[in-house]
N, C-alpha and C positions, 0 to 999 in steps of 0.2 A: 753448384749441381746437382739437378735428381741423378736418379739410378735410374737406371728403365731395366721393369723388371719386365721383361717377356715374359706371353707365354700363351703355348703355340694347346688347345683345345680342340681334344674328343675326348668325349670323357664320359664319365658320376657323372649329371648332376645339379646332386647336392654335393658332391665331391667339390668340385667345385668351385660350388658357391662359399665353401668353409675355405681353398687354398685364397681365392678376392680379398672374402675378410679378411682371412693375417693380412694378406699384405696391407690393406685399407687401415689396417689396425698398427703398423709400425709405431715405437716410437721413435722415430724421427723419421717425418712425413715426406720426405723432402722428395716423389720418385715421380718415375712415369710407370698405372698401368697401362701394356698393350696385347689385349685377348686376340689370336691368331685364330680362328676358326678357322679347320680342315674340312666344312661343309656339314658340319654336324647334323643330325636332321630336323632333331626337333631347335624352335625359334627359343627358347623357352631361357637358354643359355643371354641371346642375344637383349630378350627384354629385360630381363630381374636386372642384368646391367643399365640399362638404360635407369630405369625405374631409382640408381643410384642415384643418380646425379651429382655425379663425385667430377671438379675438369682434369682431377688425374686421371681418369680413365677412356682408352680409345683403344675403337675395337672395329678389327676385321674379319673381316672375309676372303676367307679363299676362291678365285674363281673353279678351282677345283683343286682336289683333293689331291697334295702330296705330297701324303705318308712321313713319315715318321723323318725319314733322313732332309725328302723336302721342305719342309714345313720348321723346322731347324734352322735351315740356310735361309728361310724367307724370313723368319723375325730376326737374326740376323743385317737382313739386310735394312730391315724398320728402325735399328737403334739408333739415336740419335743422343744419348751423352758419350760420356770418356767409361764409364760402366756397366756393367749389365751385367745380367741372371735371364736366365732361363729357367726357369722355375716347370713343375710339374700342375697339372688341370688340375691336381688328388695331393702334393704336397702339402704342407703348412709350416710358414714363417712365427718364430716365434717373438716377440714382441719389440724382441730388441738384436735382431735380425739385420734389420740398414744400416744403426750406429754402427752394429757391434765389424762388419766389414767393411763399410769407410771409415771408423777407426784402423785397420789396416793398413787401408789405400794409403793415410797418410800415412802413412810409418816405413810405409815399403810402394813409393809411387809407380817403382820401376819395374812391382814387378806384373808379369801376365795370367797370373791368373792366385787367385783368394779364394782356399778352402775350409773354410768354420767347421765346430764340430757339428758332429751330427747322430739321431736316433734315433729307430725305424721305427713304424706301427703300419698297423694291417687296418685290411676292411675296415674297420668300425671301429680302430683309432686307437685299439686297443696297443701297448708297447708289447713290442715282439721282440725278439734275438734269434732267427734262423743260422745256422751251417752255415749259408755264405757268410753272413756282415761281424760273424765270430768271425770270421777270418781273416774279413775288412779288420775287424778288430785291433786285430794281432799284427798288421801289415804296415798298418798307418804309421806315421810315426805318436812316437811316446808322451813329447812334448811341442810345441811352439816352435815351428821352426822355417827356413826359407833352402828348398830345391829347389838345385838348374841341372843343365847342359844331364849327363851321363851320368847323374848322382840319381838326376829326379826318372830317368828313364828308369831307369835299371829294376831299383821300387814299386814304378806301376811297373815291369814284361810281369815283374815276379805275381801280382795283384795289384788291382784295381781298386784301391781302397777310397779312396774318391765316391762323391754319389752327386755328380752330376749337377743333378737342379739346383745344386748347392750353393751350387761356385760363383762367385764373384766375376768377371771377367773382362780385363782393360781390350778396350771396346780396338784400339788403332793394334794392338796384339793380334787378336782375334780374323781380324780381316787383312789381317797381310800372313797367315796363310789358311786361312777358311774351315771350313769341316771337307773330308774326298768324298768325293760323291759317290752313290753306290754301294756306302753304308748303313746301317741299321741299328749292328749291338754294340757294335770298337769304336763309334763313331765321337766316343767323348773319347776314349782309349785314345787313337789318333790324331785327336783336334791336339792333345797332353802332350803326348809324344815330337809330331808339331815341334810343335813350341820351343820345348825341348832340345832340337837338336838347331832351335832358330835362335838358343842365345835364351829363350823367357824365362823365367823365373820363376815357378807357388812359394807361397807362400799360407803357412797350414796353421790356426792355434783349436788347441778338442776342444775351447768349447761351447757346449750346445745350444746350438740355435735356430736349429732348421730339423725338421721334418719327417723324412719320404718314408713314404706309402708303400708297401711292399706284399703285391697283388701276384696270387697264387697265377692267375691269367695272362698276368705281364705278356707282353713283344718277349724279353727273351724267356722265360720259361717256359708258353708254350714251343718256340721253338725251341727250346733245351728240348723235348721229348722227340720232335723229326728230326732234331741233330743242321737242321741250318746252322740255328746259331753257335754250335760248335766247327760246322764248317769257314764258316764264315771266317770267328777265334785261329783256326787253324793259317789257312790263307794269308789272316791279318800279320801270329806270328811268326812263320816263314821268309817271308819278306821282309819283317824289322829285322830279324835276323844276320839279311842279309849284308840291306842297310848298315845298320852297324860296323858291322864287318867294317864293313869298305871305306867310316866315317873313324872306325880305330880307337870302338869304341868295347873294348872286352868282355866287359863282365856284364852290358847290357846287350850283346852280342847270345853273350850265354845265358844270359836270362826270359831271355826270348825266345828261343831252343826250346828251356826249361816247358818257360810258361807252366808255374806249375800247381794255382791258383784254376788254369782255364783243368785244363786234365782231374780235377778234385771234383771240381764243377760237375764236369762229363760226369761221373763215375759217381753221383750224385743225385742228379738228375734220369742218372740212368739204372739206379736205386730207384727212386723215386716212383718214375714211369709203371716197373713192373710194378710195383703192391701200387699202382689206381690212386697215389696221392698229390698228382701234379693236374692242374687242370687243361684245360685243351677252350677253351671260354677265352678270346682273347679281347685281349683292353688294350685299348692299342693309345698308345703314352710313347 
């Protein structure tokens, strides 16, 4: 059965073309690509997709701009396959991404989410390792593993080492819990820990099959400057600490209260902003 590749779109057209091409060039061609345009003003992406004449591609345009959370939720509503990925419109799938994650679903059909290995590229496609991504690599498991319950939640509260656009989700599990409304920065983390609380499991394989594009002008980078990112994170972690304590997950509650990586990111953002190193040009992702 095809895997659904859902691609919320609002951004750089050249990078969008690269992202789409990487999907259609998969070694495993059994896929459906659904581009959900969040009212981008330029018609070029729609026209270019039509010119591909590929029956696997579907283009939809929202009636109104839904924003990050709303468009992600819209993507999930449109999924018809048993498994799906919500891929960034500027990220790049390696040729064996789908073949790799599909094999993992066969070995772990009970999993809620599959997390493959990821490298990070910049605006120009060069491989980079910013401090935040080096921290992610330290926090991620060193070997292939399966995490669930309090162990999964604790790991993610210490620092979310996953890359949302690379994750393959089991549709039934995601629809059971859904994206929490009102979140933009931690909506992926919230979904992951909600799945953990619902007895879901995450399968991690370190083989790198996906490139995540890191922008200085991304939503998270810009909101780090004006404090919105960390206001949202602080509220989230405080509520999670209470929830985990009530659930009888003491290690997860401690990790949520500490949220060490978030605190380090706050310090890094303050230093970068003071030095004028963080762009304020918002890239809608």
